[in-house]
Backbone bond lengths (Angstrom), bond angles and torsions (degrees), N, CA, C in turn:
res aa  C-N    CA-C-N  psi(-1)  N-CA   C-N-CA  omega(-1)  CA-C   N-CA-C  phi
1 X - - - 1.453 - - 1.525 110.36 -
2 X 1.345 116.58 -43.76 1.455 120.13 178.96 1.528 110.65 -61.91
3 X 1.343 115.08 -38.54 1.464 120.09 179.76 1.527 110.14 -63.17
4 X 1.324 116.33 -42.32 1.459 120.97 179.22 1.525 111.20 -62.42
5 X 1.323 117.37 -45.38 1.460 121.28 178.52 1.530 111.56 -63.10
6 X 1.325 116.77 -39.99 1.453 121.34 177.83 1.527 110.51 -63.86
7 X 1.318 117.10 -42.96 1.465 121.81 179.98 1.525 110.91 -63.31
8 X 1.325 116.60 -46.33 1.465 121.01 179.27 1.526 110.09 -63.54
9 X 1.306 117.37 -42.46 1.468 121.44 179.13 1.517 112.11 -61.30
10 X 1.329 116.40 -45.42 1.475 120.07 178.88 1.521 111.30 -65.27
11 X 1.322 117.24 -38.25 1.463 120.82 178.24 1.529 110.51 -63.05
12 X 1.329 117.16 -42.29 1.464 120.74 178.45 1.531 111.59 -64.83
13 X 1.318 116.37 -41.55 1.468 119.97 178.29 1.522 109.65 -62.31
14 X 1.334 117.30 -43.14 1.464 121.22 178.12 1.509 111.88 -62.13
15 X 1.325 117.19 -41.75 1.466 120.79 179.65 1.523 111.03 -65.68
16 X 1.323 117.04 -41.77 1.466 120.62 178.80 1.518 110.18 -63.90
17 X 1.329 117.69 -42.89 1.462 120.51 178.74 1.515 110.88 -64.58
18 X 1.329 117.94 -38.77 1.471 120.57 179.02 1.519 110.22 -62.63
19 X 1.322 117.42 -42.08 1.461 120.95 179.34 1.522 110.39 -64.75
20 X 1.329 116.37 -42.03 1.456 119.31 -179.36 1.520 111.91 -68.64
21 X 1.338 118.06 -28.25 1.462 121.43 -179.36 1.521 112.60 -76.25
22 X 1.324 118.45 -22.13 1.457 121.10 -179.51 1.526 108.07 -99.18
23 X 1.288 115.00 98.85 1.462 121.86 178.32 1.506 107.73 -129.92
24 X 1.302 115.81 169.96 1.455 118.16 177.78 1.521 109.72 -64.87
25 X 1.299 114.70 152.53 1.467 122.34 -176.71 1.526 109.26 -60.66
26 X 1.320 117.08 133.61 1.472 121.08 -175.77 1.518 113.35 -85.56
27 X 1.319 117.45 -30.29 1.453 120.87 -172.80 1.535 111.77 -115.54
28 X 1.309 116.45 48.35 1.461 121.81 -176.54 1.528 111.06 -69.23
29 X 1.332 116.02 132.68 1.467 122.72 174.15 1.533 105.83 -106.00
30 X 1.328 116.41 96.92 1.469 120.36 -172.18 1.527 113.02 -62.22
31 X 1.317 118.00 -29.60 1.465 120.51 179.68 1.532 111.55 -60.15
32 X 1.317 116.70 -29.63 1.462 120.80 -178.29 1.530 113.05 -78.62
33 X 1.341 117.75 -7.51 1.461 121.12 178.57 1.524 112.31 -84.33
34 X 1.322 116.65 -14.37 1.460 122.05 -176.35 1.525 110.15 -58.65
35 X 1.339 115.61 138.12 1.460 121.58 178.52 1.516 111.55 122.08
36 X 1.338 116.50 -173.56 1.468 120.47 -178.00 1.532 112.38 -85.29
37 X 1.350 115.61 153.77 1.463 123.96 175.43 1.526 107.47 -141.38
38 X 1.330 116.42 140.26 1.463 121.14 -178.85 1.528 109.93 -116.29
39 X 1.318 115.01 133.94 1.465 120.51 -179.20 1.524 109.88 -64.04
40 X 1.316 116.00 128.16 1.472 121.59 178.93 1.526 109.69 -106.59
41 X 1.349 116.68 -47.98 1.457 120.26 179.37 1.519 109.01 -153.11
42 X 1.321 115.41 149.99 1.461 121.08 -177.07 1.521 109.22 -140.98
43 X 1.324 116.08 145.12 1.465 121.09 171.00 1.524 107.38 -130.33
44 X 1.316 115.51 150.08 1.465 118.59 175.97 1.520 109.83 -146.02
45 X 1.321 113.50 153.30 1.462 120.07 178.78 1.520 108.65 -59.02
46 X 1.317 115.97 140.54 1.461 119.67 -176.86 1.529 112.61 -60.21
47 X 1.339 116.51 -33.51 1.467 118.39 -179.20 1.533 111.62 -79.63
48 X 1.306 116.78 -3.31 1.464 122.34 -177.60 1.518 108.22 -108.49
49 X 1.322 116.58 96.51 1.463 120.25 -171.03 1.533 114.00 -89.43
50 X 1.309 117.86 -10.13 1.465 120.60 -176.65 1.529 109.86 -87.05
51 X 1.323 117.50 118.55 1.466 119.47 -177.69 1.533 112.05 -82.19
52 X 1.312 117.31 84.81 1.461 120.84 -177.47 1.523 112.48 -69.62
53 X 1.312 117.35 -30.19 1.464 120.32 -175.29 1.525 113.15 -98.65
54 X 1.304 118.20 6.11 1.459 121.85 -177.80 1.529 109.91 -79.78
55 X 1.332 115.00 69.74 1.464 121.03 -177.91 1.519 109.53 -161.49
56 X 1.304 115.86 155.88 1.464 120.36 172.27 1.520 108.01 -90.48
57 X 1.317 115.83 149.93 1.468 120.67 177.58 1.517 107.29 -100.12
58 X 1.328 115.11 106.63 1.460 120.56 -178.20 1.522 110.61 -66.45
59 X 1.332 115.42 -38.55 1.461 119.55 -177.10 1.526 110.35 -157.34
60 X 1.313 116.16 139.38 1.465 122.97 168.62 1.520 105.35 -111.52
61 X 1.321 116.31 124.81 1.466 121.30 178.97 1.518 109.34 -121.15
62 X 1.303 116.08 149.17 1.458 122.97 177.06 1.521 108.04 -100.20
63 X 1.336 116.79 126.63 1.468 120.34 178.51 1.530 109.07 -85.44
64 X 1.335 117.71 164.96 1.475 120.02 177.54 1.538 113.04 -58.07
65 X 1.344 117.31 -27.64 1.470 121.52 179.39 1.533 111.55 -83.62
66 X 1.339 116.90 3.89 1.464 124.45 -179.68 1.523 112.29 70.43
67 X 1.335 115.94 23.19 1.453 120.71 168.90 1.521 107.21 -84.63
68 X 1.318 116.96 168.17 1.460 120.89 176.36 1.518 109.53 -109.18
69 X 1.310 115.76 136.81 1.460 121.23 172.88 1.521 107.09 -109.80
70 X 1.330 116.02 123.56 1.461 120.94 177.40 1.519 108.83 -102.92
71 X 1.314 115.96 126.81 1.458 122.01 170.89 1.526 104.28 -105.65
72 X 1.323 116.17 112.64 1.464 120.29 -173.73 1.520 111.25 -114.22
73 X 1.328 114.98 156.76 1.456 122.77 174.96 1.510 107.81 -116.36
74 X 1.324 115.78 118.57 1.461 122.31 -178.55 1.517 107.59 -112.43
75 X 1.318 115.85 132.58 1.468 120.73 -178.86 1.518 109.33 -98.04
76 X 1.317 115.54 120.26 1.471 121.57 169.85 1.534 103.75 -118.12
77 X 1.305 118.02 -116.86 1.466 118.74 171.64 1.534 110.27 -80.51
78 X 1.322 115.70 -15.25 1.469 122.74 174.20 1.524 107.12 -149.69
79 X 1.324 116.99 172.14 1.461 120.23 179.61 1.524 110.29 -83.38
80 X 1.318 115.59 129.87 1.455 121.75 -178.72 1.522 108.32 -120.80
81 X 1.321 115.78 133.24 1.465 120.52 178.42 1.523 108.91 -94.59
82 X 1.336 115.96 133.77 1.467 122.20 177.38 1.518 108.38 -133.72
83 X 1.333 115.51 156.63 1.470 120.69 176.48 1.521 109.14 -120.67
84 X 1.333 114.47 141.24 1.455 121.77 175.99 1.519 108.59 -131.56
85 X 1.318 115.84 142.20 1.457 121.15 176.29 1.520 108.34 -104.48
86 X 1.318 116.11 125.68 1.463 122.53 176.38 1.517 106.60 -105.56
87 X 1.330 115.94 111.11 1.468 120.49 -177.52 1.518 110.45 -85.28
88 X 1.333 115.01 133.46 1.465 119.44 -179.69 1.526 110.25 -64.27
89 X 1.314 115.03 152.98 1.462 122.16 176.37 1.526 107.20 -120.29
90 X 1.317 116.70 -171.94 1.465 120.53 178.38 1.529 111.70 -68.38
91 X 1.323 117.05 -26.11 1.462 120.93 179.72 1.533 108.58 -89.49
92 X 1.333 117.78 131.78 1.465 120.83 -173.25 1.526 115.81 -61.31
93 X 1.324 119.29 -27.10 1.460 121.55 -176.71 1.527 112.73 -107.18
94 X 1.335 116.77 14.06 1.462 120.11 179.79 1.512 110.52 -122.92
95 X 1.321 114.11 137.75 1.456 122.03 -179.46 1.521 108.21 -132.41
96 X 1.318 115.97 155.41 1.463 120.60 176.12 1.516 108.19 -105.17
97 X 1.322 115.57 133.50 1.458 120.81 178.93 1.526 108.62 -128.62
98 X 1.329 115.48 133.01 1.464 121.41 175.85 1.526 107.11 -104.06
99 X 1.327 116.53 127.96 1.463 120.78 -179.61 1.528 107.79 -111.86
100 X 1.334 115.34 105.58 1.470 119.91 -175.00 1.529 114.41 -56.98
101 X 1.326 118.21 -38.93 1.467 119.88 -178.26 1.529 111.81 -65.06
102 X 1.329 116.82 -21.17 1.452 121.91 178.51 1.528 112.39 -101.35
103 X 1.328 116.47 -12.53 1.472 122.15 -173.07 1.528 110.10 50.70
104 X 1.328 114.93 43.98 1.464 119.93 -176.46 1.522 110.69 -144.99
105 X 1.325 114.59 153.05 1.456 121.34 176.17 1.527 108.99 -108.08
106 X 1.318 114.73 145.97 1.457 121.46 -178.44 1.520 109.53 -132.24
107 X 1.327 114.95 154.56 1.453 121.11 169.73 1.515 106.41 -94.20
108 X 1.314 115.48 124.70 1.460 123.61 178.36 1.528 105.68 -101.70
109 X 1.329 117.69 108.85 1.467 121.89 -175.61 1.512 111.03 -111.48
110 X 1.329 116.16 123.59 1.464 120.46 172.84 1.524 105.98 -80.38
111 X 1.321 116.01 115.17 1.465 121.48 -175.73 1.529 111.42 -86.04
112 X 1.329 115.78 -40.61 1.466 121.00 -178.61 1.523 108.76 -163.12
113 X 1.314 116.62 148.46 1.459 122.14 174.01 1.519 109.34 -162.18
114 X 1.330 115.55 151.24 1.463 119.61 169.56 1.537 108.81 -109.70
115 X 1.331 116.65 6.38 1.463 126.67 176.39 1.529 114.43 70.83
116 X 1.317 118.96 -33.52 1.465 121.41 -176.39 1.519 113.48 -95.92
117 X 1.324 117.66 -26.32 1.462 120.43 -173.43 1.515 115.13 -122.58
118 X 1.339 117.72 -44.39 1.462 119.22 -174.50 1.526 111.42 -143.96
119 X 1.328 113.48 158.53 1.466 121.99 172.01 1.528 106.79 -142.57
120 X 1.317 116.20 138.31 1.452 122.41 178.02 1.523 107.44 -120.83
121 X 1.315 116.71 129.11 1.456 118.05 176.88 1.513 111.27 -145.51
122 X 1.332 114.64 162.98 1.460 121.69 -179.82 1.527 109.85 -130.76
123 X 1.318 115.01 150.71 1.458 122.51 171.89 1.521 107.53 -107.68
124 X 1.309 114.92 133.57 1.457 121.24 -179.91 1.527 107.26 -127.00
125 X 1.319 116.78 134.97 1.457 120.25 176.43 1.523 108.78 -67.47
126 X 1.317 117.14 126.53 1.468 121.09 -176.23 1.527 111.69 -63.54
127 X 1.332 117.26 -38.84 1.468 119.85 -177.73 1.523 113.18 -72.97
128 X 1.321 117.32 -43.49 1.468 119.72 -175.19 1.527 113.54 -95.37
129 X 1.337 117.68 -11.77 1.466 122.60 -177.97 1.527 112.00 60.67
130 X 1.332 117.77 24.10 1.456 121.64 179.08 1.517 109.45 -97.77
131 X 1.336 115.29 136.11 1.462 119.22 172.39 1.511 107.23 -70.71
132 X 1.306 115.47 125.23 1.449 120.30 -178.11 1.517 112.49 -101.84
133 X 1.334 114.93 -33.43 1.454 119.46 -174.50 1.524 109.70 -157.73
134 X 1.325 116.49 144.54 1.461 122.44 173.90 1.521 107.71 -133.01
135 X 1.329 116.74 151.53 1.457 119.85 -177.69 1.524 111.27 -144.56
136 X 1.312 113.89 152.75 1.460 124.45 177.01 1.531 105.79 -116.74
137 X 1.320 115.82 114.65 1.471 121.80 178.66 1.517 109.23 -112.96
138 X 1.329 116.03 152.29 1.466 122.06 179.96 1.531 109.90 -129.72
139 X 1.320 115.70 157.94 1.469 120.46 175.71 1.528 110.94 -75.42
140 X 1.334 115.72 -37.43 1.460 121.89 -179.77 1.524 108.19 -129.60
141 X 1.319 115.71 140.76 1.463 119.77 178.87 1.528 108.25 -76.75
142 X 1.292 115.82 98.73 1.454 123.13 176.32 1.519 107.39 -163.15
143 X 1.300 116.70 176.91 1.465 119.39 -178.98 1.529 109.56 -63.94
144 X 1.316 116.03 133.24 1.462 122.26 -179.57 1.520 107.91 -133.97
145 X 1.316 117.00 84.43 1.468 119.59 -174.39 1.522 112.50 -70.81
146 X 1.329 119.39 -37.04 1.472 121.88 -179.14 1.537 109.96 -63.66
147 X 1.326 116.83 -49.59 1.461 120.81 178.98 1.517 111.91 -62.26
148 X 1.333 116.76 -39.27 1.458 120.80 -179.43 1.530 110.43 -65.98
149 X 1.331 118.42 -39.45 1.466 121.52 177.90 1.528 111.12 -65.18
150 X 1.325 117.11 -42.92 1.465 120.82 177.68 1.527 110.30 -63.74
151 X 1.335 116.95 -38.65 1.461 121.50 179.38 1.527 109.96 -64.07
152 X 1.324 117.57 -40.18 1.472 120.90 178.28 1.528 111.14 -62.05
153 X 1.336 117.42 -35.77 1.468 120.68 176.95 1.526 110.51 -62.13
154 X 1.319 116.87 -42.23 1.471 120.72 178.64 1.520 109.79 -64.64
155 X 1.333 117.32 -41.74 1.465 120.48 -179.23 1.527 111.51 -60.62
156 X 1.320 116.57 -35.09 1.469 119.52 -179.96 1.527 112.24 -67.15
157 X 1.332 117.97 -16.76 1.464 120.45 179.88 1.520 112.58 -89.85
158 X 1.330 117.47 -12.82 1.459 119.23 -177.66 1.522 109.92 -69.21
159 X 1.319 115.37 127.85 1.462 120.05 -175.36 1.521 112.87 -94.96
160 X 1.322 117.41 -8.55 1.454 119.36 -179.14 1.533 109.67 -107.04
161 X 1.333 117.56 159.19 1.467 119.32 175.81 1.528 108.65 -63.16
162 X 1.315 116.66 139.62 1.462 119.91 -178.86 1.519 110.79 -138.45
163 X 1.312 114.77 161.69 1.453 123.19 177.84 1.514 108.17 -110.24
164 X 1.327 116.56 129.80 1.459 121.05 176.56 1.519 107.79 -92.39
165 X 1.314 115.44 126.10 1.456 121.08 176.74 1.529 106.20 -88.94
166 X 1.300 116.82 139.13 1.463 120.48 -173.16 1.528 113.39 -55.22
167 X 1.312 114.51 156.71 1.465 121.15 178.56 1.523 108.16 -69.62
168 X 1.298 115.38 128.80 1.459 120.25 -179.70 1.522 109.17 -90.01
169 X 1.316 116.41 134.32 1.467 121.03 -178.08 1.530 112.95 -110.92
170 X 1.317 117.02 2.19 1.477 120.10 176.23 1.523 108.56 -149.89
171 X 1.329 115.53 159.99 1.459 118.75 179.16 1.524 109.95 -73.57
172 X 1.328 116.23 152.57 1.460 121.51 -177.27 1.514 112.60 -69.78
173 X 1.294 115.82 -42.73 1.460 122.39 -176.87 1.526 107.40 -129.08
174 X 1.283 116.81 128.02 1.465 118.98 176.85 1.508 108.56 -64.75
175 X 1.331 116.49 124.48 1.470 121.42 -177.56 1.507 109.10 -104.25
């Protein structure tokens, strides 16, 4: 019995440390995010059925106020271009995004990036502080083992049931 309690206790400590180790990137250089990004893999909370991140990012632009403007391509029956403004916050790797179709605001957190190959980020509902969706984007559609390993680390920190969306091997809309 003591062994079981010790095992459970150590497992909980490990899980708490893993969650604390996965935070948004502290030293983000936003200028290096500029350019296109293609969705590679996405996960979302099971209770969250709206795929907000199911799109390719045609362009990331930096505004004079140091906010980010995302020009995205969303595939429905055809490719549709949309723009979103991500407003900077006090934390260098976190931005606030308002999504009109949801009438909700989210925290967009850059979790990790090497700027040239991959970027990992999560959306969190501002009111509930729950991670709703995380995504792994790449500059080029090809195998990205480093980004995929970092993405798996983030997935291990998610405390709610989630759905993994399959790995994408091509861009949604030819740009």
